[in-house]
MARBA-3410 file (N, C-alpha, C, O; in Angstrom, 1 decimal):
78
-27.5,-105.4,82.6,-26.1,-105.7,82.9,-25.2,-104.4,82.8,-25.2,-103.8,81.8 ~ -24.6,-104.1,83.8,-24.0,-102.9,83.8,-23.2,-102.7,83.0,-22.5,-103.6,82.5 ~ -23.1,-101.3,82.6,-21.8,-101.0,81.6,-20.5,-100.4,82.3,-20.4,-99.2,82.5 ~ -19.7,-101.2,82.6,-18.4,-100.4,83.6,-17.7,-99.9,83.1,-17.6,-100.1,81.9 ~ -17.0,-99.0,83.5,-16.1,-98.1,82.7,-14.7,-98.5,83.5,-14.5,-99.1,84.6
-13.8,-97.8,82.5,-12.1,-98.4,82.9,-12.1,-97.3,84.1,-12.8,-96.3,84.2 ~ -11.1,-97.6,85.1,-10.3,-96.8,85.6,-9.8,-95.8,85.3,-9.2,-96.0,84.2 ~ -9.5,-94.5,85.6,-8.9,-93.4,85.0,-7.4,-93.8,85.2,-6.7,-94.1,84.2 ~ -7.0,-93.8,86.5,-5.7,-94.0,87.0,-4.9,-95.3,86.6,-3.7,-95.5,86.4 ~ -6.0,-96.3,86.4,-5.1,-97.4,85.8,-4.5,-97.5,84.3,-3.8,-98.3,83.7
-5.3,-96.4,84.1,-5.1,-96.3,82.3,-3.7,-95.4,82.5,-2.6,-95.8,82.1 ~ -3.9,-94.3,83.0,-2.5,-93.2,83.3,-1.7,-93.8,83.7,-0.8,-93.7,83.0 ~ -1.4,-94.6,84.7,-0.6,-95.4,85.3,0.0,-96.3,84.5,1.2,-96.2,84.7 ~ -0.4,-97.4,83.5,0.1,-98.3,82.9,0.4,-97.1,81.7,1.4,-97.4,81.0 ~ 0.1,-96.3,81.4,0.7,-95.2,80.1,1.9,-94.7,80.7,2.7,-94.6,79.8
2.5,-94.3,82.0,3.1,-93.8,82.6,4.5,-94.6,82.8,5.6,-94.2,82.7 ~ 4.1,-96.0,83.3,5.0,-97.4,83.2,5.4,-97.5,81.7,6.6,-97.6,81.5 ~ 4.9,-97.6,80.8,5.2,-97.9,79.4,6.1,-96.8,79.1,7.1,-97.2,78.5 ~ 6.1,-95.8,79.3,6.8,-94.6,79.1,8.3,-94.6,79.4,9.3,-94.3,78.8 ~ 7.9,-95.2,80.9,9.2,-95.6,81.6,10.2,-96.5,81.3,11.2,-96.4,81.8
9.9,-97.5,80.3,10.4,-98.0,79.6,11.5,-97.8,78.6,12.4,-98.6,78.2 ~ 11.2,-96.3,78.2,11.7,-95.5,77.2,12.8,-94.4,78.1,13.6,-93.6,77.6 ~ 12.7,-94.6,79.0,14.0,-93.9,80.0,13.5,-92.5,80.3,14.4,-91.6,80.2 ~ 12.0,-92.3,80.7,11.7,-91.0,81.2,11.7,-90.6,82.3,10.6,-90.2,82.7 ~ 12.7,-90.4,83.1,13.0,-90.0,84.5,12.2,-90.9,85.4,12.5,-92.1,85.5
11.0,-90.4,86.1,10.4,-90.8,86.9,9.1,-91.6,86.8,8.3,-91.9,87.7 ~ 9.0,-91.7,85.4,7.2,-92.1,85.2,7.3,-93.1,85.7,6.3,-93.5,86.4 ~ 8.5,-94.0,85.7,8.5,-95.6,86.6,7.4,-95.6,87.9,6.5,-96.3,88.2 ~ 8.1,-94.5,88.4,7.5,-94.7,90.2,6.3,-93.9,89.7,5.3,-94.6,90.0 ~ 6.0,-92.9,89.1,4.8,-92.8,89.0,3.5,-93.7,88.7,2.5,-93.7,89.4
3.6,-94.5,87.3,2.9,-95.3,87.0,2.9,-96.1,87.9,1.9,-96.9,87.7 ~ 3.7,-96.5,89.1,4.0,-97.7,90.1,2.7,-97.3,91.1,1.8,-98.1,91.4 ~ 3.0,-95.6,91.7,1.7,-95.4,92.3,0.2,-95.1,92.1,-0.8,-95.3,92.8 ~ 0.4,-94.6,90.7,-0.9,-94.6,90.3,-1.1,-96.1,90.5,-1.9,-96.4,91.4 ~ -0.6,-97.2,89.9,-1.1,-98.4,89.8,-1.9,-99.3,91.0,-2.6,-100.3,91.0
-1.3,-98.6,92.1,-1.5,-99.0,93.6,-2.8,-98.2,93.9,-3.8,-98.6,94.6 ~ -2.8,-97.1,93.3,-3.9,-96.1,93.6,-5.5,-96.6,93.1,-6.5,-96.6,93.6 ~ -5.1,-96.9,91.9,-6.2,-97.4,91.0,-6.5,-99.0,91.5,-7.7,-99.4,91.6 ~ -5.6,-99.7,91.8,-6.2,-101.1,92.7,-6.9,-100.8,94.1,-7.6,-101.7,94.4 ~ -6.8,-100.1,94.6,-7.4,-99.4,95.7,-9.2,-99.0,95.4,-10.2,-99.5,95.8
-8.8,-98.1,94.4,-10.3,-97.4,93.9,-11.4,-98.8,93.3,-12.6,-98.9,93.4 ~ -10.5,-99.6,92.5,-11.3,-100.3,91.7,-11.9,-101.5,93.0,-12.9,-102.3,92.9 ~ -11.2,-101.3,93.8,-11.9,-102.6,94.8,-12.9,-101.9,95.6,-13.7,-102.7,96.0 ~ -13.3,-100.7,95.9,-14.7,-100.1,96.4,-15.3,-99.8,94.9,-16.2,-100.6,94.9 ~ -15.2,-99.2,93.9,-16.0,-98.9,93.1,-16.4,-99.7,91.8,-17.1,-99.2,91.0
-15.8,-101.2,91.8,-15.9,-102.2,91.0,-15.9,-101.9,89.8,-16.6,-102.5,89.0 ~ -15.0,-100.7,89.3,-14.9,-101.0,87.7,-13.6,-101.6,87.0,-12.7,-102.1,87.7 ~ -13.5,-101.5,85.9,-12.7,-102.3,85.1,-11.4,-101.8,85.2,-11.3,-100.7,85.9 ~ -10.3,-102.3,84.8,-8.9,-102.1,84.8,-8.0,-102.9,85.8,-6.8,-102.6,85.7 ~ -8.4,-103.7,86.6,-7.6,-104.2,87.4,-6.3,-104.4,86.9,-5.2,-104.0,87.3
-6.7,-105.7,85.3,-4.9,-106.1,85.0,-4.0,-105.3,84.5,-2.8,-105.6,84.5 ~ -4.9,-103.4,84.0,-4.1,-102.6,83.8,-3.4,-102.2,84.8,-2.2,-101.9,84.6 ~ -4.2,-101.9,86.4,-3.3,-101.6,87.4,-2.3,-102.4,87.6,-1.2,-101.9,87.6 ~ -2.5,-103.8,87.8,-1.2,-104.5,87.9,-0.3,-104.5,87.2,0.8,-104.6,87.7 ~ -0.4,-104.4,85.8,1.1,-104.2,85.0,1.1,-102.9,85.1,2.3,-102.7,84.8
0.7,-101.7,85.4,1.1,-100.9,86.1,2.1,-101.1,87.2,3.3,-100.7,86.9 ~ 1.9,-101.5,88.0,2.4,-101.5,89.2,3.7,-102.7,88.7,4.8,-102.4,88.9 ~ 3.5,-103.4,88.4,4.7,-104.2,87.7,6.0,-104.1,86.9,7.1,-104.6,87.1 ~ 5.5,-103.2,85.8,6.2,-102.5,84.7,7.1,-101.4,85.7,8.3,-101.3,85.8 ~ 6.0,-100.4,86.6,6.7,-99.3,87.0,8.2,-99.8,87.9,9.3,-99.3,87.8
7.7,-101.2,88.7,8.3,-101.2,89.8,9.7,-102.1,89.4,10.7,-102.1,90.1 ~ 9.6,-102.5,88.3,10.7,-103.4,87.6,11.5,-102.4,86.9,12.6,-102.5,87.2 ~ 11.3,-101.4,86.1,12.0,-100.6,85.2,12.6,-99.5,86.4,13.8,-99.2,86.5 ~ 11.6,-99.0,87.3,12.4,-98.2,88.5,13.7,-98.9,89.0,14.7,-98.3,89.0 ~ 13.4,-100.2,89.4,14.9,-101.1,89.7,16.0,-101.4,88.9,17.2,-101.4,89.2
15.2,-101.7,87.4,16.7,-101.4,86.9,17.2,-100.3,86.4,18.4,-100.4,86.1 ~ 16.5,-99.0,86.1,17.2,-97.9,86.1,18.1,-97.2,87.0,19.1,-96.6,86.7 ~ 17.4,-97.4,88.4,18.0,-97.2,89.4,19.7,-98.1,89.7,20.7,-97.7,90.3 ~ 19.4,-99.4,89.0,20.7,-100.2,89.3,21.7,-99.9,88.3,22.9,-99.9,88.5 ~ 21.2,-99.5,87.1,22.3,-99.2,85.8,22.9,-97.9,86.4,24.1,-97.8,86.3
22.4,-96.9,87.0,22.7,-95.7,87.2,23.5,-95.9,88.5,24.2,-94.9,88.7 ~ 23.7,-96.8,89.4,24.7,-96.8,90.1,26.2,-97.7,89.2,27.4,-97.5,89.4 ~ 25.6,-98.6,88.4,26.7,-99.2,87.7,27.6,-98.1,86.9,28.9,-98.1,87.0 ~ 27.0,-97.2,86.2,27.5,-96.4,85.6,28.5,-95.2,86.5,29.6,-94.9,86.3 ~ 27.7,-94.7,87.7,28.4,-94.1,88.6,29.7,-94.7,89.4,30.4,-94.1,90.2
29.9,-96.2,89.0,30.6,-96.8,89.8,31.8,-97.2,88.9,32.9,-97.8,89.1 ~ 31.0,-96.5,87.6,32.4,-96.8,86.3,32.5,-98.2,85.4,33.4,-98.5,84.6 ~ 31.4,-98.9,85.8,31.0,-100.0,84.8,30.6,-100.1,83.3,30.3,-101.2,82.8
END
C-alpha cells in the first residue's frame, strides 16, 4: 500500500480561499487558481487532496464573485 502525500498547492489554495472569507484582497482569486493548478497536478501525480482542491475552487470563486458584487453595490450607493 502506497503512502500518498497531500498536494501542497491544494492545501495552500484552500487556505487562501478560507482567508478570502475574511475579506483579505485577492486571496480568493489566488485560492481559485491554486485549486485549478492542484487538480491538474493531482490528475498526473495521483496525490491526495482532490477534495481540498475542489473546495478551494468553489470557495475562492464564490467569495470573489460576492466581493465583486458588493464592491459594485457600494460604488453605486446601495
